[in-house]
Structure formats: structure tokens, C-alpha cells
N, C-alpha and C positions, 0 to 999 in steps of 0.2 A: 837753753831750755833743758830741764832734766825730765827724762821720760822713763817710765817703768812699764814693763810688759807683764800682764797677769794671764796665766793659762791654767786651765783646770788641773791637768796632771800630765806628766811627761813619762809615759810608759811604753811608747811605741810610735811609729810614724804612720799617721793616717791623714785624712784630709785637713783636719784642724791644725796639725803640726806643719803641713805645707803652707798654710796661711801664716802661721807663726814665723816660719822662715822668712817670708816676705818682710814682716815687720822687723825681724832681726837684721836683715840687710839694710833697711831704711834707718834703723837706730842701733848702730853697732856697739854703742856704749851702754845701752839700756840693760839693766838687770831684769831677770825673769823671776817673778814670784809664782810659785805653783804648789799645790798640795803635796804632790809626790814627784820625785825624780829618781830614776834608777839609771846610773851612768851606763852608756853603751846602747840604750834603747832608742835614742833619737839621734838626729844627724849632727855632724860636726859643727855645722853652722849654728845650731841651737846651743850645743854644749860649749861653744866658744864664749858664751855669755856667762856672767855671774848668775848663778841659779840659787835662789833662796827657797827653801822648802818649809812646809808647815810642821807643827809639832806632831801631827798624825803620823809622819814617816817614822818616828821613833817607836811606834807601837809594833810589837813582834808580829811577824807574818803579814805586815802591811803590803809587801810587794805582791803577794798572791791573793790577798783578800781585801784590797783597798776599797773595792766597791761596797763591801759590807759596812763601811763606816759612813755611808751616805748621810745619816741623820746628823753627823758631826761636821759635815763639810761647810755649812754656813758659818758657824762660829770660827772655823779654822781660816777661812778666807778673810773674815773680818779682823783676824788677829794680825794681819800684815801691817806694818807701819809704813804708810805711803805718804806721810804728811810733807816730806821734803820735795816731792815731785810736782812739777808743773803740769804734767800730762800723764794720765793713766790710760793705756790701751789694753783692753782685755779681749782675749779670744775665747769665747765661752759657748759651751753646750750644757753646762751644769751651773756652777756657782761663781765663776770668775767675775761675772758682771757685778756681783755684789760686794766687791772689794771697796773699802771706805777711802775716799780721796780726801785731800786737804781742802780747806775752806775755799781757797781761790784756784783750785786745780780744775783741769778739764778732764772729763772722763768720756772715752770713746769705746764702744763695745762692738767688735765684729762678732755677731751672733750666728752660730751654726744652727741654733734652734733654742727656744725655751726648753727647759728640762723635760724631755719627752716622757721619761719614766714616771713623772709625778702628774702629768697632764693627760694627754690623749692616749699615751701608750701604757698607762698604769696597769691595766688588766693584762696586757700582753706580757709585761715583765713580772708581775707579782701575783697573778692568778692562774698561771699556766701549771700543768701537772708537774713540770720539772722544778717548780719553785718549792723550797722546803717549807714546812709548816711554821718553823721559827721565823723565817724571813717574812712570810705572809702576816704573821701575828705582829711583828715589830712594825712593819710598814703600815698596817691598818691604823696604828696609833700615830705614825710619823707623817702620813700623807698630808693631813690638814696643815700641820706646822710648816712643812716644806713648801706647800703651795702658798701659804700666807707669806712666808719669808720671801719667796721668789717674786711675788706680786708687789709686796711692800718696798722691795729694794729696786724696783724697775726705774725709779726716778733718780737713783744715784748716777745713772748714765745720762750724759748730756746729749750724745748723738749715737744712734744705732746704725750699724751697717749689717745687712743681712746677705747671706750667700745665695739666695734665690727669691723669686717672687712668692714661692710657696711658703718659705720661712717668714718673709715680710708680712704675709697675711696672718701667720700665727702670732707674730709679735703684736700686730694690730689687735687681734682677737683676745690674746691673753694679757698683754701689758697695756693695751690702749695707747701704744706709741707708734710713731711713724719710723721708717728706716729707709736707708738708701741701699739699693741692691747692687752689690759688686760680687760676682761669682768667685768661687775658689779657683785657684790656678792649676793648670796641668803643664808639666814640663815637656814641651814638644821637641826639645833638643835631645832629651833622653829617650822618650817614647817615639819611635820611628818605625815605619814599615820595613819588612824584610824583602819585599819585592818578589815573593814566591807565593804559590798557591797554598791555601790553608790545608791543614791535616783534617782528618775525619773525627773531630771531637768538639764538643761544646765546653764552655768554661764558666766556673764561678770563682770569683776572687772576693772574699769578704771576711771580716772579723765576725765571729759568731755572736749573734744577738737575736732575740726572739722576733723582732719586727722585720728582720731581713728575709725571713721565710725561706731559708735554705731547705727546710723540711718539705716544702711544697715542690721544689725542684727535684729533690730526691724521689718523692712519690711519682712525679711525672716521668722521670727517666727510668725508674723501676718498671713503669708501665710500657714505655716505648722502646726500651732496649738499646737506645743509642748511647754512645760513649760520652761520659761526662767526667771532667776533671775538676775537683774542688780544691782550691788553694786557701789555706788558712789553718789556724790552730786554736786550741782551747778545749776546755772540758766538754762543752756542748757537742763537739764533733764526735765524741765517743758514742753518744746515743745515735747520731746520724749515721755513723759507720755501721752500726748494728742493723739499721733499717735498710741500708743500701745493698743492691745486688752487685754482681761481679762486673757489670759494665760501668760502674762508678768508682773512680779512683780518688783517694785523698792523699795529697802530697805533704800536708802539714805546712809549717812556715818555710818559705824559701826566700832567696835573695831577690832584690829588685831586678837584677839582671835576668834571673830565671823566670820571674813573673813576666817581664817584657817578652821573653822568648815564647812563653805560652800565649800571650796576647797576639803575637805575630802569627802563630800557627793555628789558632782556634778558628772554627767556622763562625762562631759568634760568642759573645758573653751573654750569660743568662742572668737577668736582674729581676727577681721575683718579689722583692719587698717594696716598701714605700720609704724612700730616702728623702731627707731634707734637701739635699743637692745631688750627691752621688758623683764622686771623683772617678771611680772605676770605669763607668761608661765612657768618660772622656779619655782616660788613659788608653783604653782599647781602640777608641776611634783614632787617636793619634798614631796608633800602629796600623791603621787602615782597615780595621775589622769592625763589623756591625754589632748592634745590640738588640737583644730580644728582651723587652721589659714590660712589667706591669704598668699600665697607663695611669699612673698617679704619682704626685710628688714632684721633686725637682727634676727628675729625668725628662719630664715633658718640656723642660726649658733647654735641653741639650740634644735630644734625639728628635729627628723629623721623620715621620712615617714614610717608608719607602725610599728615603734618601740615605740615612745612616743607621736605620734600624727598623724594627717591626714591633708593634705593641700587642699585648693581650689584655682583655678588658674585664675579666673576672679573676679573682685571686684563687683559682682552683687548678688542679693538675690537668683537668680536661681542657680548660681554656688555654693553658700553656702548651699542651701537646698539639692542639689545633693550630696555634701560632707557629710552632716549630714546623709542622707540615706545610703551612703556607710559606714560611720563610724559605724552605728548601727549593721552592720553585721561583723564588724571586732572585734578582741580580742586583749587585751593589758594586760601585766603583770605589776602590781603595783611595784614589786621589780625592774624590768628592767627600768621602768619609773624613779623611784627614783635614781637608779644608775647613770643615765644621769645627773640629777640635782646635784648630789654630786660632779661632776667635776667642778661646779661653786660655791661650798660652800664657805662661808666667810673665812674660814681658808685657803683654797687653794688659793683664790684670794689675801689674805693678804700676803702669801708667795711670790707670783709673784710680788706684789707691792714692798715689801721690797727688793727683789733681784734687781728689776729694779732701784729703788731709790739709792741703794748702788752703782750700776754700774755708775750712774750719779754723786753721791757725791764723790766717790773715786778720780777721776781726779782733782776735785776742792779742795781736802784736807779737806772736811767736815767729821765730825764724822759719822761712819757707824752705821746703825740701827741694834740692836740685833734682835733675833728671835721674841721675844715678844709674847703676847697672846692678841688677839683682843677682845674687849668688844662687846657685842651685846645689842640692845635696848630691845629685847624681853626676 
């Protein structure tokens, strides 16, 4: 059986790339088709595969401005020649699910979400004060086209997997398709507790994006004066730094080992946005530390109130600050917190994926996957 993997783009290691690693381990000979790939930005597991990029990568400055090419993503993913493959497995939060399969091929999509920036998060991305007039103008013409393409290509996929019940419902609402929920994995062999008491700081670990609402956390910690460390990089952090007072520290991008060290030492991770799933809360839980999160989205499926975290219920700095005050008189067990994360460990998720894929392969007469042992990047 010839398998091809399709991924939106390979420009860094986030939750989507952790899922791709699982499929790379299951199908070590499968080539990866992706819009952009910049060597050294993803794990050795992924880069050990043949990687085929789209014609968009040849455009000057694509590495720093690839998101500006969004209107051209659909035609680029459709240009991949996948006719020789028996099975196409896409990991998609943008256009990968729209890749064109062969007439008798099987298409399976692990969906992190339907394209959030053209559906429910359009205003957040393209109508904020930080969005340039040019981008607003272009997207006002492209929105309908992108929505139409995304909807019309929904049936190119035979089977959908979603990373959370939250995303499963979005797939049902937007695509009118059912999906099987299999969460994204956390590597509990790498993310482990330190066995020491936490330091006196709160933590944010996130790539900058409007919907993550890091600005809300900055506002809250400007008001409460508590120490906050923000890990991540990107142009949007420049504006956030200007807003932040001296009690807020920005580290920029740091290694996975340094992120783990911060997880182990923080009082709690602060998670103020609405995520489709949210891998960061699981990584910090694997290190035995709790979560303070806005009570909406995928985090409701990984965090249990009073057990491994505490919720705030209005997306305001006042609500977050009240949650922090309450959190500081609560107590949490690192062992119980980690036990919850172990339910999402990479080995557990691998078992679920293999079982699901075999249930799909068997009726088609495809070879079944053995138990295997998944690789990890860390």
C-alpha cells in the first residue's frame, strides 16, 4: 500500500506537527506533501521523510510572509500529483484536506480545525487594529472564495478524525460531516515533573495569534503586578512588549528543554484564548503543574476544575485576575495532575490511531498496521 502524507506547512513544531510525527512513525516510507518547508524548523523524524513542496515556496520572501499567500493555498495544494497513492492522510488546519486523491484512493483527514481565519475567527484575524488596510481589502474579496472552496472540498475526504469534541462539532456545523475524536498526543516521557516546589511566576507558552488573547493576560498582569513569563516569538510580541510593565518578561523562542524547565518551575500556565484542543496545557500537566484557563474550547476536555486547574468564565482581565486570586488559595497534587496528562500520552494516542486506521483499512483490503513503537522527537 502506497501512502502519502499531506500537511499544510512545515515551518515550526507545534501541535499539528506532533500529530504528523505519529503518522511518520506509522508510515516511515510515506512522502510528505506540504506548501512550504524550511529545513531545520521541524523534527528529525519529519525531515527523515521525502518532502515535496509546492510552487509557492519559490516566491521570494515566502519564508517570512507565507501567510500572505493564503488566497493561493487552495490551488497550490490541488497541484500535488497524488494519483499513484492508495491512501492519502492529511493533517489539516487550513487546506491540506483539499488535496486531490486518485479515483480509487482512500482519503483520511486528521483535522485540527476547519480554517478558523475564514470562518468564526475571521474578524479576529482580519478586522483587528493591527491588521493592515491592504490585508483587510484583499481578504474582503477572498473570504467568500475561500469559504466556498473549503466547503466544496469537504467530501474529498472519506473519513475525518478530529482532535477534540469541540472541533468535531465545528466539522459537523461547517462541513456537515461526522468525525472520530482522537486527541493530539503529549510526550510524557519528555515532559516530566522536577519534584521541587514551584517558583513565584506564572507562564504563557504560545505562538502569537490574535485568538490566543495574550493581550488579555498582559492587561491582567499589568494590573495585578504578579510575575509573568511569556515564551514565544514573532512580530506581534513587539506590540505586547510595549504594553507590558516590568513584572512581565519575554524570553523569545527557546529550546524544548528550556520550555520544559519553565513548565516545571511555574506556579501555573495561563491560557486565556479559545483553542481547538490546546497541547500546552497537557505539556505543563505532564510536568505536574496546573492550568488557569478560559472555560471554552478544547481545554474543557483536558482540564478538570479543582483537579488539574482552575477556570475563569469571562474573557476579561477582571475575570482572569479573580481566578488567579482564587487559584492562590487552592491546592493541587502534582501526581494527580500528571496522571490526567498520561491519558493523552503519545503511546496511548498511537494505539487509538492504529486501531482506528485498521478499522478503516480492513474493509478496503489494505494491510493492517502492527502494534509498532512510535518515535518521539525529544
